[in-house]
C-alpha positions, 0 to 999 in steps of 0.5 A: 180010516186014516188018522188024517181022515179023521183029522179032516172030518174035524177041519172047519171050513174057513169060506173060498180057498185064496191064492197062496202067497208069501203073506198068506201064512201070516194073513191066517195067523192075524185072522185068530189073533183078532177079535171082532172088537177091542177086548177091554184090558185084554191080554194076548201072549205070543210063543216063540215071537221070533223076528214077528214075521208072522205078526202085524204089531200094529193090528194087535196094539189097536185090539190088545191093550197088553201084547206079551212076545215070548222068546229065548232070543228077545234080541231078535224079537226086539229088532222085529218090534223096531221094524215094525212100530214106532211106538211100542207102547202095550207091548212087552219082550219077555225071555223065556226058554220054552223047551227047558223052562227055567231051568236049561239043561246043559247035556253032559257028553259023559251021561249020554246013556240016560240022556233020553230019560234025563230029558224026558224027565226035564221037559215034564217039569218044565215051568215058565216063570217069564210067562204071565197068567190069566191071558185071554189069548195065547198063541204058539206060532210054529214053535213046537217043531222046533222044539222038537228038533232040539230034542232030536239034535240032543238025543236022536230020533232013534233013541229008546226014549224018543217017542215017549220024549215027544209025547211028553213034550206034546203034552207039556206044551199044551198043558203050560199054555192052557196053565197061562190062560183065564177060564174062557181063554182061547189057545192057539197052537200053530203047526207047520207039519211038513215041508216041500223038502220031503214034499215038493208038491207044496210049492205049486199045489192050488188050494182045493188040491191041498187037503188030498195031497196031505192025507197021502202024505200023512198016510205015508208018515211024511210029516215031522217027527211028532206032528201029525195034526190028528194026534195032536187033536187027539191028544188035547181030547183025550190025555187025562190031564189036559182034558181037565184044563181045555174044552171045545178043541178045533182044528183049522183046514190046513194052509201053505206057508211060503218061506222063500225056496221052502214051503210048509203045510200048516194047521191052527188047533184051538181050545178054551181053558175050562 
């Protein structure tokens, strides 16, 4: 059985397939961020908020007392907030480097030989002081693929330390998310893992055919570095440090996120803070 087949077995059915549309990705994300009723004094954190294109901020305001939008580019987030809501009451924009944490790395060309080890050590020690604690829900919105791209730009995907560095990044990202939650709080990692650049069928496939298409792609190794959904789920369920922090990890059915001329396959991975 392929690793993707084991992932597929964990997918939870979410009803009848819906037509793919430009805003379908947003609806999928928002469905996981809106509790059935408002949480008293509820606190939500969005990591990698960017221009807030994935979010309906007015709907989030109606359900959450506090919405923290976190990104390294706070001005971009603020523009997104201004474009959606006239009254930003309850919405807070926080500036945080979500790869290096509180101590950004400035690579020194002279130390190129050891940069892989340095990157791995710095990611392992990263902390997010701008991000609060005791959130009821925290979500990473297609951020992990961007963080991995940053690592690739610095050390290259063929570096001896690359695989270990990506493993460290995945584990640390999950850990920092979990530590920002109260006990019983929910974490969502929304992850894009392959694009139409290498899987052009994503632009035209129907929802019913998507699982088989993605099964074949993952079996063939056609996915972004370090972002096989089955392995991400396995990290949550088997890493000795994470299993002390999280429980009840599940993965959603995949969907297609259309962005102009490119499409991405996306899943959501949920966990509960113990």
